[in-house]
LUMNU-238778 format. One record per residue (C-alpha): x, y, z; residue in one letter. Coordinates in steps of 0.5 Angstrom, whole numbers, padded with zeros to 4 digits, always signed. Layout:
<guzas>
XYZA
...
</guzas>
This chain:
<guzas>
+0142+0152-0019X
+0144+0145-0017X
+0141+0141-0012X
+0145+0138-0006X
+0146+0130-0007X
+0144+0129+0000X
+0137+0132-0002X
+0136+0127-0008X
+0138+0122-0002X
+0132+0124+0002X
+0127+0125-0004X
+0128+0117-0006X
+0127+0115+0001X
+0121+0119+0002X
+0114+0114+0001X
+0111+0118-0005X
+0103+0118-0007X
+0100+0117-0013X
+0094+0121-0012X
+0090+0128-0013X
+0091+0134-0009X
+0087+0139-0005X
+0094+0143-0005X
+0097+0144-0012X
+0104+0142-0009X
+0102+0135-0008X
+0101+0135-0016X
+0108+0137-0017X
+0110+0132-0012X
+0106+0126-0015X
+0109+0129-0022X
+0116+0128-0020X
+0115+0121-0017X
+0111+0119-0024X
+0117+0122-0028X
+0122+0117-0024X
+0118+0111-0024X
+0112+0110-0028X
+0115+0113-0035X
+0118+0107-0035X
+0112+0102-0034X
+0108+0100-0040X
+0100+0101-0039X
+0095+0098-0043X
+0090+0104-0042X
+0086+0106-0048X
+0084+0113-0048X
+0077+0116-0051X
+0073+0122-0051X
+0066+0123-0049X
+0062+0129-0051X
+0059+0132-0044X
+0054+0137-0042X
+0056+0143-0040X
+0051+0144-0035X
+0047+0138-0032X
+0042+0143-0029X
+0039+0146-0035X
+0036+0141-0040X
+0035+0146-0045X
+0042+0148-0045X
+0045+0144-0051X
+0052+0146-0050X
+0057+0140-0049X
+0065+0140-0049X
+0070+0134-0050X
+0072+0130-0044X
+0078+0125-0044X
+0077+0118-0041X
+0082+0112-0040X
+0080+0105-0039X
+0084+0098-0038X
+0081+0091-0038X
+0087+0088-0037X
+0084+0085-0031X
+0077+0084-0032X
+0075+0076-0031X
+0069+0076-0035X
+0063+0081-0038X
+0060+0083-0031X
+0067+0085-0028X
+0066+0090-0023X
+0069+0097-0025X
+0074+0101-0021X
+0073+0108-0022X
+0079+0112-0021X
+0077+0120-0020X
+0082+0125-0023X
+0082+0131-0019X
+0085+0138-0020X
+0090+0137-0025X
+0091+0134-0032X
+0089+0127-0032X
+0093+0121-0035X
+0092+0113-0036X
+0098+0112-0032X
+0094+0114-0026X
+0090+0107-0026X
+0097+0104-0025X
+0096+0106-0017X
+0090+0101-0016X
+0092+0096-0021X
+0094+0091-0016X
+0087+0092-0013X
+0084+0091-0020X
+0088+0084-0020X
+0085+0082-0014X
+0078+0084-0015X
+0078+0082-0023X
+0076+0089-0024X
+0076+0094-0030X
+0079+0100-0029X
+0077+0107-0031X
+0078+0114-0030X
+0075+0121-0033X
+0079+0128-0033X
+0076+0133-0029X
+0072+0138-0033X
+0076+0145-0034X
+0083+0141-0032X
+0088+0138-0037X
+0085+0138-0044X
+0078+0137-0042X
+0076+0145-0043X
+0069+0147-0044X
+0072+0154-0046X
+0078+0157-0050X
+0080+0161-0044X
+0079+0161-0036X
+0076+0168-0035X
+0071+0168-0029X
+0065+0168-0033X
+0067+0162-0036X
+0068+0158-0030X
+0061+0158-0028X
+0060+0151-0029X
+0066+0149-0025X
+0063+0146-0019X
+0062+0140-0015X
+0055+0138-0017X
+0057+0139-0024X
+0063+0134-0023X
+0059+0129-0020X
+0054+0129-0026X
+0060+0128-0030X
+0062+0122-0027X
+0055+0119-0027X
+0054+0121-0034X
+0061+0117-0036X
+0058+0111-0032X
+0052+0111-0037X
+0056+0112-0043X
+0061+0106-0041X
+0056+0102-0040X
+0052+0103-0046X
+0059+0104-0051X
+0064+0100-0047X
+0061+0094-0044X
+0062+0096-0037X
+0056+0093-0034X
+0059+0091-0027X
+0058+0094-0021X
+0062+0101-0020X
+0067+0103-0014X
+0069+0110-0014X
+0077+0111-0011X
+0080+0118-0010X
+0085+0121-0006X
+0085+0128-0003X
+0080+0133-0007X
+0078+0126-0011X
+0077+0123-0005X
+0072+0128-0003X
+0069+0127-0010X
+0069+0119-0008X
+0066+0120-0002X
+0060+0125-0004X
+0059+0120-0010X
+0057+0114-0006X
+0053+0118-0002X
+0049+0122-0007X
+0048+0117-0012X
+0048+0110-0008X
+0045+0107-0014X
+0050+0108-0018X
+0056+0106-0014X
+0056+0101-0009X
+0062+0103-0005X
+0068+0108-0005X
+0075+0109-0002X
+0076+0116+0000X
+0084+0117+0001X
+0086+0123+0005X
+0079+0126+0003X
+0078+0133+0007X
+0071+0132+0006X
+0069+0138+0011X
+0070+0145+0007X
+0073+0150+0012X
+0075+0157+0010X
+0080+0158+0016X
+0084+0151+0016X
+0089+0154+0021X
+0091+0147+0023X
+0095+0146+0017X
+0100+0151+0020X
+0100+0148+0027X
+0102+0142+0024X
+0108+0145+0020X
+0110+0148+0026X
+0109+0142+0030X
+0113+0137+0025X
+0119+0143+0025X
+0120+0142+0032X
+0122+0147+0037X
+0129+0149+0035X
+0127+0150+0028X
+0121+0153+0029X
+0124+0158+0033X
+0129+0160+0027X
+0123+0160+0022X
+0120+0165+0026X
+0126+0169+0027X
+0127+0169+0019X
+0119+0171+0018X
+0120+0177+0023X
+0126+0179+0019X
+0123+0179+0013X
+0116+0182+0015X
+0121+0188+0017X
+0124+0188+0010X
+0118+0188+0006X
+0116+0195+0010X
+0120+0199+0004X
+0121+0198-0003X
+0128+0197-0003X
+0128+0191+0003X
+0122+0188-0001X
+0126+0187-0007X
+0132+0185-0003X
+0128+0180+0000X
+0125+0177-0006X
+0132+0176-0009X
+0134+0172-0004X
+0128+0167-0005X
+0129+0168-0013X
+0122+0171-0013X
+0123+0177-0016X
+0117+0177-0021X
+0112+0178-0015X
+0109+0184-0014X
+0105+0184-0008X
+0108+0183-0001X
+0103+0178+0002X
+0104+0174-0004X
+0111+0174-0002X
+0110+0172+0005X
+0106+0166+0003X
+0111+0164-0002X
+0116+0164+0005X
+0111+0160+0008X
+0110+0155+0003X
+0117+0154+0003X
+0117+0151+0010X
+0111+0147+0009X
+0113+0144+0003X
+0120+0142+0006X
+0117+0139+0013X
+0112+0135+0009X
+0116+0132+0004X
+0122+0129+0007X
+0126+0135+0007X
+0125+0138+0014X
+0132+0136+0016X
+0136+0140+0011X
+0131+0146+0011X
+0132+0146+0019X
+0140+0146+0018X
+0140+0151+0013X
+0135+0156+0017X
+0138+0154+0024X
+0145+0155+0021X
+0145+0161+0016X
+0138+0165+0018X
+0135+0169+0012X
+0140+0167+0007X
+0139+0159+0009X
+0132+0160+0008X
+0133+0163+0001X
+0138+0157+0000X
+0132+0152+0002X
+0127+0155-0002X
+0132+0154-0008X
+0132+0146-0006X
+0125+0146-0005X
+0124+0149-0012X
+0128+0143-0015X
+0122+0139-0014X
+0116+0144-0014X
+0119+0149-0019X
+0119+0156-0018X
+0114+0157-0012X
+0112+0163-0016X
+0108+0159-0020X
+0104+0157-0014X
+0102+0164-0012X
+0096+0168-0013X
+0099+0172-0018X
+0100+0166-0023X
+0093+0165-0022X
+0091+0171-0026X
+0093+0168-0032X
+0086+0166-0036X
+0090+0162-0041X
+0090+0155-0039X
+0096+0150-0040X
+0094+0143-0041X
+0100+0140-0038X
+0099+0145-0032X
+0097+0144-0025X
+0090+0148-0026X
+0092+0154-0021X
+0087+0158-0023X
+0081+0153-0023X
+0083+0150-0016X
+0083+0157-0013X
+0076+0158-0016X
+0074+0152-0013X
+0077+0154-0007X
+0074+0161-0007X
+0067+0158-0009X
+0066+0152-0005X
+0071+0149-0001X
+0076+0154+0002X
+0082+0150+0005X
+0085+0157+0006X
+0092+0155+0010X
+0092+0161+0015X
+0097+0163+0020X
+0095+0159+0027X
+0091+0163+0032X
+0096+0162+0037X
+0103+0165+0034X
+0107+0161+0039X
+0105+0155+0035X
+0105+0158+0028X
+0110+0158+0022X
+0108+0163+0018X
+0107+0171+0018X
+0100+0173+0021X
+0099+0177+0015X
+0097+0170+0012X
+0090+0170+0014X
+0082+0171+0012X
+0083+0178+0009X
+0089+0176+0005X
+0085+0170+0002X
+0079+0174+0001X
+0083+0179-0003X
+0086+0174-0007X
+0079+0172-0009X
+0077+0179-0011X
+0083+0180-0015X
+0082+0173-0019X
+0075+0173-0020X
+0072+0179-0017X
+0068+0176-0011X
+0067+0181-0005X
+0067+0175+0000X
+0069+0168+0001X
+0065+0162-0001X
+0059+0160+0004X
+0062+0153+0006X
+0056+0152+0010X
+0052+0150+0004X
+0058+0145+0001X
+0058+0142+0008X
+0050+0142+0009X
+0049+0139+0002X
+0055+0134+0001X
+0059+0133+0008X
+0053+0132+0013X
+0050+0127+0009X
+0056+0123+0010X
+0055+0123+0018X
+0049+0118+0017X
+0048+0111+0017X
+0045+0111+0010X
+0052+0113+0007X
+0055+0107+0008X
+0060+0103+0004X
+0065+0108+0004X
+0072+0107+0007X
+0076+0113+0010X
+0083+0113+0010X
+0088+0118+0013X
+0096+0118+0014X
+0097+0120+0022X
+0102+0125+0019X
+0098+0129+0014X
+0095+0135+0017X
+0089+0134+0012X
+0086+0129+0016X
+0083+0134+0021X
+0078+0135+0015X
+0077+0128+0014X
+0073+0123+0018X
+0077+0119+0022X
+0073+0116+0027X
+0067+0110+0026X
+0061+0114+0028X
+0056+0108+0026X
+0057+0101+0025X
+0057+0101+0018X
+0062+0106+0017X
+0069+0104+0016X
+0075+0109+0018X
+0083+0108+0019X
+0088+0112+0021X
+0095+0110+0018X
+0100+0110+0023X
+0107+0114+0020X
+0103+0115+0013X
+0103+0122+0010X
+0098+0124+0005X
+0094+0119+0000X
+0100+0114+0002X
+0095+0108+0001X
+0094+0110-0006X
+0102+0108-0008X
+0106+0102-0006X
+0106+0101+0002X
+0114+0103+0002X
+0115+0098+0007X
+0110+0101+0012X
+0106+0095+0014X
+0100+0099+0016X
+0099+0102+0009X
+0100+0095+0007X
+0094+0093+0012X
+0090+0099+0009X
+0091+0097+0002X
+0088+0090+0004X
+0082+0092+0008X
+0080+0096+0002X
+0080+0090-0002X
+0076+0086+0003X
+0071+0091+0004X
+0070+0092-0004X
+0069+0084-0004X
+0064+0085+0001X
+0060+0091-0003X
+0060+0087-0009X
+0056+0082-0006X
</guzas>
């Protein structure tokens, strides 16, 4: 299936991110951008491996696993140069990630380093992803990995300067948390589009998609969704609907309805809204199916982003880590993109709700209820709302639905925040794309970093 020329035009016009993700679609979005640009750029990053403790909470457990890291000293001015730690999130890591903050390093005379997140890419503690083996995939363990790596880098790589954590989306969460939880180890942090508050019912995401679609397009989407919901009530109708969306492998009706919703969300968020709406408004269900084909050219078959795909307990070192991320969602963060409670402002089936996601966690991991996000928020989020948790710069794009779970207002004098007008998710971790506000956010981070380093 070939992509329309107009779609490529839109792809190249979009302002892209170089960041980690709180939604697997964003990793695929970044990966496409990386294939277009970064692959042709040279990098001076050096790769290495650290033997990391499997369980930092148990001193008597001797087990370790191999965890990949990369570093770049190209911009260090002296032996006491500061270190910008780019936190990798829920996907395979790479030394090329460091290029997204290379300009910051040049201005600060800093070293660059990044550590692959446990259970992602090639940093695997076990040879499969069975539920029993995922026990050590948690926020606290990930933060301890970073602190241990900092100590290792100081002792073995000569990284004796002050450290600043940088991350986007889920990694932006970790950047804020690590500065707050370990202030003596990190003098500051940039949390780009970091949804630092865990939420089991993230219905605002759906509302945002509906709003961005616009009234006419939303009406067409709702009409198709209703038609699909009617079709899937019979086995024959379900099979016919799946063929339209090239989603034949899906077994569960609700997984398919989520795929339909993801098609709209991806198109609206990533620069394909006009084509998507033209398809749906002019051709209804068939047009929606064509839009799914269009979206698939960027994200791959959306079946791969389904709960069903996460049933596979093997791991793909170059993949998106769907099973691992859903485990983190089921145990600590939620971030479930449910249908908005006011159906007039919803772009997805009402069957995409808490019951669907609870069942998903049961299907995948045997959990009978969603994770207690109150524990996550009490442990990590609430400490951020304290003057002691200073030296964190929170940036968010005004077009990004994830800003609803970030910190966007300056709650005390030492807190720094910026909502970047016209920007999307993690835009300030890429080039400014001609957006003066993104350029300002990037400048402000360097200014704050200089202050923190003093």
